[in-house]
Every structure is written in structure tokens, then in C-alpha cells.
C-alpha positions in Angstrom: -65.2 -32.9 -27.1 -61.6 -33.7 -26.6 -59.6 -32.4 -23.7 -56.6 -30.1 -24.3 -53.4 -32.0 -24.6 -54.9 -35.5 -25.5 -55.2 -37.4 -28.9 -58.2 -39.2 -30.1 -56.5 -42.0 -32.3 -53.2 -43.8 -32.6 -52.5 -42.8 -36.2 -52.6 -39.1 -35.4 -50.1 -39.7 -32.5 -47.6 -41.4 -35.0 -47.9 -38.4 -37.3 -47.0 -36.0 -34.5 -43.9 -38.0 -33.7 -42.8 -38.0 -37.4 -43.3 -34.2 -37.6 -41.2 -33.6 -34.5 -38.4 -35.7 -36.0 -38.4 -33.7 -39.3 -38.3 -30.4 -37.4 -35.3 -31.7 -35.4 -33.5 -32.7 -38.6 -34.1 -29.2 -40.1 -32.8 -27.5 -37.0 -29.6 -29.6 -37.0 -29.0 -28.7 -40.7 -29.5 -25.0 -39.9 -26.9 -25.2 -37.0 -24.4 -27.0 -39.2 -24.8 -24.3 -41.9 -24.3 -21.5 -39.3 -21.2 -23.3 -38.0 -19.8 -23.6 -41.6 -20.4 -19.9 -42.3 -18.8 -18.9 -39.0 -15.8 -21.0 -39.8 -15.4 -19.6 -43.3 -15.7 -16.0 -41.9 -13.1 -16.7 -39.3 -10.7 -18.2 -41.9 -11.1 -15.2 -44.1 -10.5 -12.8 -41.2 -7.3 -14.7 -40.2 -6.1 -14.8 -43.8 -6.6 -11.0 -44.1 -4.7 -10.4 -40.8 -1.8 -12.6 -41.9 -1.5 -11.0 -45.3 1.6 -8.9 -45.3 1.2 -5.2 -45.6 1.8 -3.8 -49.1 4.3 -1.1 -49.7 3.2 2.5 -49.9 3.9 2.5 -53.7 1.6 -0.6 -54.1 -1.1 1.0 -52.0 -1.0 4.1 -54.2 -1.4 2.0 -57.4 -4.4 0.1 -55.9 -6.2 3.3 -54.9 -5.7 4.7 -58.5 -7.1 1.6 -60.1 -10.2 1.6 -57.9 -10.9 5.2 -58.6 -10.6 4.6 -62.4 -13.0 1.6 -62.2 -15.6 3.7 -60.4 -15.4 6.4 -63.1 -16.1 3.8 -65.8 -19.0 2.4 -63.9 -20.5 5.8 -63.6 -20.3 6.4 -67.4 -21.6 3.0 -68.4 -25.1 3.3 -67.0 -26.7 1.5 -70.0 -24.2 -1.2 -70.2 -23.0 -0.2 -73.7 -19.4 -0.1 -73.0 -17.1 -2.9 -72.0 -15.0 -2.4 -68.9 -11.3 -1.9 -69.7 -8.4 -1.7 -67.4 -6.8 1.7 -67.3 -3.1 1.6 -67.8 -0.9 2.8 -64.9 0.7 6.2 -65.3 4.2 6.1 -66.6 7.0 6.4 -64.2 8.5 9.8 -63.8 11.5 11.1 -62.0 9.4 13.7 -60.4 6.9 13.0 -57.6 3.6 11.4 -58.9 0.4 13.5 -58.8 -1.6 13.1 -55.7 -4.4 10.5 -55.8 -8.0 11.7 -56.3 -9.9 12.3 -53.2 -11.7 9.3 -51.7 -15.4 9.1 -51.4 -16.8 10.1 -48.0 -18.0 6.6 -47.4 -14.5 5.1 -48.2 -11.8 5.2 -45.5 -8.2 4.8 -46.2 -6.7 1.6 -44.7 -5.4 2.2 -41.2 -1.8 1.3 -40.3 -1.5 -2.1 -38.9 -1.0 -2.0 -35.2 1.9 -4.0 -33.8 1.0 -7.1 -31.9 0.5 -6.6 -28.2 3.5 -7.2 -26.0 3.4 -10.4 -23.9 2.3 -10.0 -20.3 5.2 -9.6 -17.9 6.0 -12.0 -15.2 4.2 -11.5 -11.9 7.5 -11.2 -10.0 8.6 -8.2 -12.2 9.3 -5.2 -10.0 7.2 -3.0 -12.3 4.1 -5.1 -11.9 1.8 -3.8 -9.2 1.8 -5.9 -6.1 -0.4 -5.9 -3.1 0.9 -3.2 -0.8 2.6 -4.4 2.4 2.7 -1.5 5.0 5.6 -3.1 6.9 7.8 -3.5 3.8 6.9 -0.1 2.5 7.9 1.5 5.8 11.2 -0.4 5.8 11.9 0.6 2.2 11.1 4.2 2.9 13.4 4.2 6.0 16.2 2.6 3.9 15.8 5.3 1.2 15.8 8.0 3.8 19.0 6.6 5.4 20.7 6.5 2.0 19.6 10.0 1.1 20.9 11.5 4.4 24.1 9.5 4.1 24.7 10.6 0.6 24.0 14.2 1.4 26.3 14.2 4.4 29.1 12.4 2.4 28.7 14.7 -0.5 28.8 17.8 1.7 32.0 16.5 3.4 33.6 15.6 0.1 32.8 19.0 -1.4 33.7 21.3 1.5 35.7 18.9 3.7 33.7 19.9 6.7 32.8 18.0 9.9 29.4 16.8 11.1 28.2 17.7 14.6 25.6 15.5 16.3 23.5 16.8 19.2 22.0 14.4 21.7 20.3 14.7 25.1 21.6 11.7 27.1 25.3 10.8 26.8 24.8 7.1 26.0 22.7 8.0 23.0 25.9 8.6 21.1 26.5 4.9 20.9 24.0 4.7 18.0 26.2 7.0 15.9 29.2 4.6 16.5 27.1 1.6 15.6 25.8 3.3 12.4 29.4 4.2 11.3 30.5 0.7 12.0 27.6 -0.9 10.1 28.3 1.3 7.0 32.0 0.4 7.0 33.2 3.9 8.0 34.5 2.7 11.4 36.6 -0.4 10.8 38.5 -0.4 14.1 38.4 1.0 17.6 38.3 4.8 17.7 40.0 7.3 20.1 37.5 9.3 22.1 38.6 12.8 23.3 36.2 13.0 26.2 35.5 16.6 27.4 33.3 16.2 30.4 32.9 16.9 34.2 32.4 13.1 34.7 34.5 10.1 33.7 31.5 8.1 32.7 33.4 4.9 33.4 30.8 3.0 35.5 30.1 -0.6 34.8 27.2 -1.3 32.4 24.9 -4.3 32.1 25.9 -7.4 30.2 24.3 -7.6 26.8 22.7 -11.0 25.8 24.4 -11.7 22.5 26.7 -10.2 19.8 23.8 -9.2 17.6 23.0 -6.4 20.0 26.4 -4.7 19.2 25.2 -4.0 15.6 21.9 -2.3 16.5 20.6 0.6 18.3 19.5 -1.7 21.1 23.1 -1.5 22.5 22.1 1.7 24.3 19.5 -0.2 26.2 22.3 -1.9 28.2 24.0 1.3 29.2 23.4 4.5 31.0 24.8 8.0 31.0 27.6 7.1 33.3 28.8 3.8 31.9 28.6 3.9 28.1 32.4 4.3 27.7 33.2 0.9 29.2 30.4 -0.7 27.1 31.7 0.8 23.9 35.2 -0.4 24.7 33.9 -3.9 25.4 32.2 -4.2 22.0 35.2 -2.7 20.1 33.7 0.7 19.1 36.7 2.5 20.7 39.8 1.3 22.5 41.3 4.5 23.8 39.6 7.2 26.0 41.4 10.5 26.5 39.6 12.2 29.5 40.3 15.8 30.0 39.3 16.3 33.7 38.3 19.7 35.0 39.5 20.7 38.5 36.0 20.5 40.0 36.0 16.8 39.1 37.8 14.5 41.5 37.0 11.0 40.2 40.6 10.2 39.1 42.7 13.1 40.2 42.1 12.4 43.9 43.9 9.1 43.8 46.0 8.2 40.7 47.6 11.2 38.9 48.5 14.9 39.1 49.1 16.3 35.6 48.4 13.4 33.2 48.8 9.6 33.0 47.8 6.6 30.9 46.4 3.4 32.3 45.8 0.1 30.6 42.8 -2.1 31.4 41.0 -5.2 30.3 37.2 -5.5 30.3 35.4 -8.9 30.1 32.7 -11.1 31.6 33.3 -13.1 34.7 31.9 -16.6 35.6 28.7 -15.1 36.8 28.1 -13.2 33.6 28.9 -9.7 35.0 31.2 -7.2 33.3 34.4 -6.5 35.2 37.6 -4.5 34.7 41.2 -5.4 35.6 44.5 -3.7 35.2 46.9 -4.9 32.5 50.4 -4.2 31.2 52.5 -1.8 33.2 49.5 -0.5 35.1 49.1 -3.8 36.8 52.6 -3.6 38.2 52.4 -0.1 39.6 48.8 0.2 40.9 46.4 -1.9 43.0 42.9 -2.7 41.9 41.4 -0.9 44.9 42.7 2.5 43.6 40.2 2.3 40.7 37.3 0.6 42.6 35.5 3.9 43.1 35.5 4.5 39.3 34.5 1.1 37.9 31.4 0.4 40.0 27.8 -0.5 39.7 24.9 -0.4 42.2 27.4 0.5 45.0 29.6 -2.5 44.2 33.2 -2.3 42.9 33.5 -4.2 39.7 37.2 -4.9 39.6 38.1 -8.5 38.6 41.0 -10.9 37.7 41.8 -10.7 34.0 42.9 -14.3 34.0 39.3 -15.3 34.8 37.5 -12.9 32.3 35.9 -14.2 29.1 35.3 -12.2 25.9 37.9 -9.8 27.2 39.1 -6.8 25.3 41.9 -4.3 26.2 41.4 -0.5 26.3 43.4 2.5 27.5 42.4 5.5 29.5 44.5 8.7 29.4 43.8 11.3 32.0 44.8 14.9 31.5 44.1 17.9 33.8 42.3 20.7 32.1 44.7 23.2 33.6 47.7 21.3 32.3 50.6 23.7 31.5 50.8 22.3 27.9 47.4 20.9 27.2 47.6 20.6 23.4 51.0 18.8 23.5 49.6 16.3 26.1 46.6 15.5 24.0 48.6 15.2 20.8 51.0 12.8 22.5 48.2 10.6 23.6 46.3 10.4 20.3 47.3 8.0 17.5 46.9 10.0 14.2 46.4 6.7 12.3 43.1 6.1 14.2 39.8 7.9 13.8 39.3 10.5 16.6 35.9 11.4 18.0 35.5 14.8 19.8 33.0 14.0 22.5 31.9 17.2 24.3 29.5 17.1 27.3 28.2 20.6 27.8 28.4 20.1 31.6 32.2 20.3 31.2 31.7 24.1 31.4 29.0 24.3 34.2 27.6 21.4 36.1 25.2 20.5 38.9 23.6 17.1 39.7 20.2 15.7 40.5 21.4 15.4 44.1 22.4 19.1 44.2 19.0 20.1 42.7 17.1 18.1 45.3 19.3 19.4 48.2 18.8 22.9 47.0 15.0 22.6 47.1 14.9 20.6 50.3 17.0 23.1 52.4 16.3 26.3 50.6 19.8 27.0 49.3 21.1 29.0 46.4 23.9 28.2 44.0 26.5 30.2 45.9 25.7 28.4 49.1 25.8 25.0 47.3 29.2 25.9 45.8 30.6 27.1 49.2 29.5 23.9 51.0 30.9 21.7 48.2 34.3 23.4 48.2 34.4 23.3 52.0 33.8 19.5 52.0 36.4 18.9 49.2 38.8 21.6 50.4 38.9 23.2 47.0 39.9 26.9 46.3 37.8 29.0 43.9 38.1 27.3 40.5 37.3 30.2 38.2 39.4 32.1 35.6 42.1 33.1 38.1 42.8 29.5 39.0 42.6 28.2 35.4 45.0 30.9 34.1 47.7 29.6 36.5 48.0 26.3 34.5 49.1 24.5 37.7 47.1 21.5 38.7 49.0 21.2 42.0 47.7 24.6 43.1 44.3 23.3 43.8 45.5 21.0 46.6 48.2 23.4 47.9 45.8 26.4 48.2 42.9 24.5 49.7 39.5 26.1 50.7 40.9 29.0 52.8 38.9 31.5 50.8 35.7 29.6 51.4 36.5 29.1 55.1 36.6 32.9 55.4 33.4 33.3 53.4 31.8 30.7 55.7 33.0 32.5 58.8 31.4 35.7 57.6 28.1 33.9 57.0 28.2 32.2 60.4 28.9 35.4 62.2 26.1 37.2 60.4 23.6 34.4 61.2 24.7 34.2 64.9 24.3 30.4 64.8 27.7 29.3 66.1 27.6 26.0 68.0 24.0 25.5 66.7 22.9 22.6 64.5 20.2 21.6 62.1 19.2 18.5 60.2 21.4 19.5 57.3 24.4 20.3 59.5 24.0 17.0 61.4 23.8 15.0 58.1 26.9 16.8 56.7 28.8 16.1 59.9 28.1 12.4 59.6 29.4 12.4 56.0 32.5 14.2 57.0 33.2 11.8 59.9 33.3 9.0 57.3 36.0 10.9 55.4 38.2 11.7 58.4 38.2 15.5 57.9 40.2 17.5 60.3 38.4 19.1 63.2 38.9 22.7 62.2 37.4 22.2 58.7 34.7 20.0 60.0 33.5 22.7 62.4 33.5 25.3 59.6 31.4 23.0 57.3 28.9 22.0 60.0 28.4 25.6 61.3 28.0 26.9 57.7 25.5 24.2 56.9 23.5 25.2 60.0 23.7 28.9 59.0 22.3 28.4 55.5 19.7 25.7 56.3 16.2 27.1 55.9 14.3 23.8 56.2 13.4 24.0 59.9 14.3 24.9 63.4 17.9 25.1 64.6 19.0 23.2 67.7 21.7 23.9 70.2 24.3 21.2 69.8 24.8 20.8 73.5 21.2 20.3 74.4 19.2 18.8 71.5 20.2 16.6 68.6 18.1 17.1 65.4 16.2 14.3 64.0 18.0 12.5 61.1 17.1 13.1 57.5 14.8 10.7 55.7 16.5 8.2 53.4 15.8 10.0 50.2 17.1 13.4 51.4 20.2 11.8 52.8 20.9 10.0 49.5 20.5 13.2 47.6 22.9 15.0 50.0 25.5 12.3 49.5 25.1 12.4 45.7 25.5 16.2 45.7 28.7 16.1 47.8 30.1 13.2 45.8 29.5 14.4 42.2 31.2 17.4 40.5 29.6 20.9 41.1 30.6 24.1 39.3 28.4 27.1 38.5 30.5 30.1 37.3 29.7 33.5 38.6 29.9 35.0 35.0 29.3 32.1 32.6 29.9 34.1 29.4 33.3 35.5 30.6 34.5 32.1 31.9 33.2 30.3 28.8 35.1 32.6 26.5 38.3 32.1 28.5 38.0 28.3 28.6 37.2 28.0 24.9 39.5 30.6 23.4 42.5 30.5 25.8 42.5 26.8 26.7 40.7 24.7 24.2 41.4 26.6 20.9 45.2 26.3 21.0 44.9 22.7 22.4 42.7 21.5 19.6 44.7 23.3 16.9 47.8 21.5 18.2 46.2 18.1 18.8 43.5 17.9 16.1 44.5 20.0 13.1 42.3 17.9 10.8 38.6 17.5 11.3 37.6 14.7 13.8 35.9 11.6 12.6 32.8 12.6 14.5 31.8 15.5 16.8 29.2 14.9 19.6 27.6 17.5 21.7 25.6 16.3 24.8 23.1 18.4 26.7 23.0 16.1 29.8 19.7 17.2 31.4 19.9 17.1 35.2 23.7 17.9 35.1 23.8 20.9 32.8 22.0 23.9 34.5 18.8 24.6 32.5 19.2 28.3 32.6 22.8 28.1 31.2 22.1 25.5 28.5 21.2 28.0 25.7 24.2 30.1 26.3 26.7 27.2 26.5 25.3 25.2 23.6 25.2 28.2 21.1 28.7 29.3 22.1 30.2 25.9 21.8 28.6 25.3 18.4 30.0 28.6 17.2 33.4 27.7 18.5 33.4 24.3 16.8 32.2 25.9 13.5 35.0 28.4 13.7 37.6 25.7 14.4 36.5 23.0 12.0 34.2 24.9 9.6 31.3 22.5 10.1 28.4 22.6 7.7 25.9 20.1 9.1 24.5 19.8 12.6 22.2 16.8 13.2 19.8 16.6 16.0 18.8 13.2 17.2 15.0 12.6 17.1 14.6 12.9 20.9 16.3 16.3 21.0 14.1 19.5 21.1 15.9 21.7 18.5 13.9 24.8 19.6 14.9 24.5 23.3 18.1 26.5 22.8 17.3 28.2 19.4 20.9 27.7 18.4 19.9 26.4 14.9 21.3 28.1 11.8 19.4 28.2 8.5 17.3 25.0 8.3 19.1 23.7 5.2 22.1 23.0 7.4 20.2 21.2 10.2 18.8 17.8 9.8 16.7 16.0 12.5 17.8 12.4 12.5 15.0 9.9 13.0 15.2 6.9 15.2 15.1 4.6 12.1 18.2 6.2 10.6 20.5 5.2 13.5 
């Protein structure tokens, strides 16, 4: 028996090889035939696709001929009749009769679809790309900026109204100047009408390069008390008109009475620090030391020599007393109508404290009346309320002096029965007064009053025991309180109405009849009393809206709109995001 898969003889093996060869030849012929059929089928399909579409009239004739042929085929079942072509119906002017209905299995030829459109380029904006979160965020921010800008500009153009911007810290307004400059709205230096209890003319840090001046990073190199010098140095404004209230003594103490204008130059010295020097007529009439207490940083005076300053830029400062007898005319004379004017209002111009005053109040248990009395005794100021402001006489402050507060202090001292006594507060105030060379009579009144109101600890008899000195922090807070402006009205609503309606309204009507380029409102936390902020902010917003018919109030993203509840209908209030500045 043979095994599976083996052959017994050589001839049978040759026959198997020949059979396999024949089968391979037949298989090749079959494949060639299939290829020929496929090729012919493809050629017919391509030919039918490339055949031009016939006209509707031609299609109607073809359908009619096919229907007639089918009718003849149905009648000639036995093959007795010869097939004849049916003549076409004669042409008529009227519409031809509708063709006979097609059989269910026959479908009318469908309209030829237009060839597909070529694929668009990959870089076409309509072609979907892989989403980039960073680019999408920047694009959304850009669109948001354009929308807000377009809405503001359209509102201004339609109603000719001004925009009011509310910020917390005063140096945050720099972003609005930078944005206006970047959009081409501010082409030169602006004039700033600075309504504040503080001059804000301290010396800022030096910024690293010019690119910073075109971005929001500019505010990183400034603080609340030095942004004006930085803005002047980078060319955002070149003229500052500071209306100084009587409880501020930063300029009035040393350089002017009613009003005056000074010319300065700000630049960088050899060590890379910003410094200011006098220029023009100011350099001939004044000495640098008279402004050293204004242009300072970290306890150091930053006056310099303009001949040694690099990247220098000139700017002017006009000082006007709030109680000037003709405030509007003085402001109008100082402002150049050809330049954009920014109305810059710090709400602490109407009531102000200081971080030093707040800390001293808590440290020694004082109230606002006692703080005000002590402050006026140190500076020898009379009461600076409505009665004083209505006099319109800046000289009266120094002529009258603090006689009213001396009598008030004497009454307090007599009631407390602490004459010739001392305390840690009284001793610290006495040392501060010694550095100012205060006369003996006023010094005794101040020290005795400080001892009478001090609730921080035991009192000491001046002849027997000297109180321990204050710690460094308490002493620094006391000095800051006595150095910085302090004014808390007894009746804020009454005094605010008088200052706005009797002083500022006629002044702004005379000096700024047209709407300002920008209006800024600054809350100044730490300097504006928290309990008075809602009253002052809402009243000032109403006053500005009456004067300039404003339609849009923008709140910077760091501002809590609901803190004061001054907002009107939400459609008129826009919260500006950080990316839009």
C-alpha cells in the first residue's frame, strides 16, 4: 500500500506536473478575460459620464419613442408584425401633451450633479485647524477690546457724552492712558486736572526699557503717591494742575499762596535713578531744597542737576488753592484748550485720613474729633469747614491759626485734670514738635492735650517719671499721621454739597465747558474713610453726570462695584477686564 503524498512511478509524476501547468494556463486566461471585461466596463462608464446632457426637448422625444416601442412589442406577441418607427408628433404652437406615465420599474434620469469642488488649501481660515487655547484666548480678548471700544466710541459719537472710569488705587489710572495712547487717541502729553488731598509727586522706580511704557506693566513701577512723575517721564502728560485743599500742606507750606506754576525736568541720573530738577524761570527764582520734601523716595530727596540727566523730559506743575477767590478763572488760565484734559478726582479730596492716622487711632484709643484736634494743633490750622471755605481767602488759614482748637484743647485738659501730666503719646508728640521748632505755648497745649486723650496706658507726672518711648512701628505711624493730610467733616453731606455745588460747579463750567478727554474717580482705600465712601462716591458720580451728561461708567476689574451700590442700570456700567487695558 502506498503512503499518502507519495508516487509509485516516474511517469505518473510527469503527468502531474503537466496537469498543474495546464491548470495555471487556464487560470491566467481567466484573469486576462476578467481584466478585459473590467476595462471595457470602465470605458463604457466613463463614456456615459462624459456624454453631454441632452436638452429637455430631446429627452421628451426619447421617452416618447421608448413608450411607443414598448406598445408595439406588447401587440406583436406572435412575431407577425414588423416593428416600425412611430413618427414624432407634429410641432404645435401650444404646449405638447404630457408624456405617458413611466412603468414602475423605470426611473426618470436624474439630473447630473455638478462636479465636486476642489479641496481648499489647508491654510484657508475656514478650514478647521487644531485649536490652540492660547491663541483662542488672545483672539477672544482682542474681540472683546474691539467690542467695548466700538460701543464706547459709538455712544460718545451719538450722545457726545463722557466716560467715567472708577479704580481703587490711584496709579491704576496709568493703564487708561496707555490704552488711549496705544489706540492713537492720545497723541501727545495730556493736561491732568488733579483733584486730591495729596500731590502724588513722589519719585517712582526706574523702568527697565521703553517697551514697558506701552503696556500695563507700567503701573508695576509706580505707587499711589508717585504715578504723576512717572506719567510725565514717559510722555503721557506734561502738565499737572493740582487743586490743593487747605488741609493739605505739601506745597502751600513753602512755595505759594494763591496759585503758581513751576517748570521741572525729570530724567535718569548716572546711577539709573529718576530725579527732578527745576527748569526755566523756576530755576532762577527757587532753590532745589524748597521742593525736596515733595520729590522724594524712601526718605531721600530726589532733586538732581538737569545738565546730568539722561532721557529727560520737561513738565509743568500748576498749584491752585481750593479756596481761591476765582477758582474757575485760575484753572482756565492754566489749561491749554488745544490739549486733551483729564479730570482726575481722588475721592479723598473731600474727606481723608491715612494709614498712620488709622493705626494711631487704634493704638491710643482716639476718635476722629480727637485726631482732628491734635492734627490742627500740630499744624496750627483753624477749622477748615464750610465757614472757612466760604471766605475764599487762602491767607486766612495762616492768619487765624489754631486758636479755636487751643480753646477746645484747654477745655478737654481741664475736664481730664491731667495738666503737667504726660503719657507715651504725649512724649512722642513732644519730640516731634521739638524737631519742628514749635513755640512753647502751642507745644504745651499739644502735649497736654495728647496726655488727656491718650487711653493706651498709665499717665506719668512730668516732673517725676518719664514714660517709656514708643515702639518703632507706633512712632512711625504717629509721624505719618501728623505729616499727611487729615480731614473728616462733621456733616459730610452738607459740606460735600457746598464744595461740589458752590466751588466746583462754577469752576468746571468756566474752565472745562466741553467734556474732558477722560474722567477718573479713585477710591483710595486707606485714605478715603470707609464709612464715608458710599456717600461721597455716589454724590460725585451724580455731580459729574449732571455736569457732563455721562452715559458710561467703567469699573476696573479689581474694583468691587457692589461695595458702594452707586451703579445705575447695568446697561450703562461695564466691568473692564485686565486684558482690555
